[in-house]
C-alpha positions in Angstrom: 1.4 13.3 -7.0 1.0 10.3 -9.2 2.6 9.6 -12.5 -0.2 9.2 -15.1 1.6 6.5 -17.0 2.7 4.2 -14.1 0.2 5.0 -11.4 3.2 5.4 -9.0 4.0 8.4 -6.9 6.2 10.9 -8.7 7.4 12.4 -5.5 8.4 9.2 -3.6 10.6 6.3 -4.7 8.7 3.0 -5.0 10.4 1.7 -1.8 9.5 4.9 0.1 5.9 4.7 -1.2 5.6 1.1 -0.2 7.0 1.7 3.2 4.6 4.5 4.0 1.6 2.7 2.6 2.5 -0.4 4.6 3.0 1.6 7.8 -0.4 3.4 7.5 -2.2 0.2 6.5 -0.8 -1.7 9.5 -2.1 1.0 11.8 -5.5 0.8 10.2 -5.6 -3.0 10.3 -4.5 -2.9 14.0 -7.6 -0.7 14.6 -10.1 -2.6 12.5 -9.0 -6.3 12.6 -6.0 -6.7 15.0 -6.0 -10.5 14.7 -4.9 -10.1 11.1 -1.6 -8.5 12.1 -0.2 -12.0 12.5 -0.4 -12.4 8.7 -0.1 -8.8 7.7 3.5 -8.9 6.3 2.8 -12.0 4.2 -0.5 -10.6 2.9 1.1 -7.3 2.1 3.9 -9.1 0.1 1.2 -10.9 -1.9 -0.6 -7.7 -2.5 2.5 -5.8 -3.8 3.4 -8.8 -6.0 0.0 -8.8 -7.7 -2.7 -6.4 -6.3 -5.4 -7.4 -8.8 -5.1 -11.1 -8.0 -5.2 -10.5 -4.2 -8.2 -8.2 -4.5 -10.1 -10.6 -6.7 -13.6 -11.2 -5.1 -13.5 -14.9 -6.0 -10.7 -15.3 -3.3 -13.2 -14.2 -0.6 -14.6 -17.3 1.1 -14.5 -16.6 4.9 -15.9 -13.5 6.6 -14.8 -12.3 10.0 -15.2 -9.4 12.3 -15.0 -6.3 10.1 -17.1 -8.2 7.5 -14.3 -8.6 4.9 -12.6 -11.8 4.5 -9.6 -12.3 6.8 -7.2 -12.7 3.9 -8.5 -9.7 2.1 -8.7 -6.9 4.7 -5.0 -6.1 4.4 -4.9 -5.8 0.6 -8.1 -3.7 0.6 -6.6 -1.3 3.2 -3.3 -1.2 1.1 -5.3 -0.4 -2.0 -7.1 2.4 -0.2 -4.2 4.0 1.5 -1.9 4.1 -1.6 -3.7 7.1 -3.2 -3.9 8.8 0.2 -0.1 8.6 0.6 0.3 10.1 -2.9 -2.1 12.9 -2.0 -0.3 13.6 1.3 3.1 13.6 -0.3 1.9 16.2 -2.8 0.4 18.3 0.0 3.7 18.3 1.9 5.7 19.2 -1.1 3.3 22.0 -2.1 3.3 23.5 1.4 7.0 23.2 2.0 8.5 23.5 -1.4 10.7 21.3 -3.5 13.6 21.6 -1.0 11.7 19.3 1.4 12.1 16.2 -0.9 15.1 14.8 1.0 13.0 15.0 4.3 9.7 14.1 2.8 9.5 10.4 4.0 10.4 11.3 7.5 7.8 14.1 7.6 5.1 11.8 6.1 5.9 9.1 8.7 5.3 11.7 11.4 2.1 13.0 9.7 0.8 9.4 9.5 1.9 8.5 13.0 4.2 5.8 11.7 7.3 4.9 13.8 10.5 6.5 12.4 13.6 4.5 13.2 15.9 7.4 12.3 17.1 9.0 15.6 17.8 12.4 14.0 15.2 15.0 14.7 12.8 15.7 11.8 11.1 19.0 11.1 7.5 19.0 12.4 5.2 18.2 9.5 2.5 20.7 8.7 -0.8 19.6 10.1 -3.6 19.1 7.6 -6.6 21.5 7.4 -10.0 20.0 8.0 -10.6 20.3 4.3 -7.5 18.3 3.5 -8.6 15.6 6.0 -12.0 15.5 4.3 -10.2 15.1 1.0 -8.2 12.2 2.4 -11.5 10.7 3.5 -13.0 11.2 0.1 -10.0 9.6 -1.6 -10.2 6.6 0.7 -14.0 6.3 0.3 -13.7 6.4 -3.5 -10.9 3.8 -3.6 -12.7 1.5 -1.1 -15.8 1.6 -3.3 -13.6 0.9 -6.4 -12.2 -2.3 -4.8 -15.7 -3.6 -4.1 -16.6 -2.7 -0.5 -20.2 -2.0 0.2 -21.1 1.5 1.3 -21.1 0.9 5.1 -17.7 -0.9 5.0 -16.2 1.7 2.7 -17.3 4.5 5.0 -15.9 2.7 8.0 -12.6 2.2 6.3 -12.5 5.8 5.0 -13.2 7.1 8.5 -10.3 5.0 9.8 -7.9 6.4 7.2 -9.0 10.0 7.8 -8.6 9.4 11.6 -5.0 8.2 11.0 -3.7 11.6 9.8 -2.5 14.6 11.7 -4.8 17.6 11.9 -3.2 21.1 12.3 -4.0 23.2 15.3 
């Protein structure tokens, strides 16, 4: 659920949204370009300060591994997973009702396989249907294409994002 005026999640606070986006992005970067984790936090800070500047293709000057510039894989992944987190937050609220909002972040952290530092037990998040996982993949693919990835790289990134969510039994 995203606010049409601000582009921000209407369900999550900005800090919660950023935390979830960063957690999922780190897991995907770990999978696709693990060497970049050494600069992940710094690159994520730059991205959140000015996404458009960090995603500017003129900043790309050195390709590595995945085929995206080392300094630009993290912001691309962050840009792709932001709308995915918004969609998943809306799904959890829809499935569980408005009463879930106080527990939403913890459930999303579990759904996205992100470490939760809170020792209190959380309700088990609902698993996604195969159709919802495919929707996550389509959101990621569309966003990856929007930020300038070619078709093959966009598909690889979309597959990694879809692979990072919990599927129901």
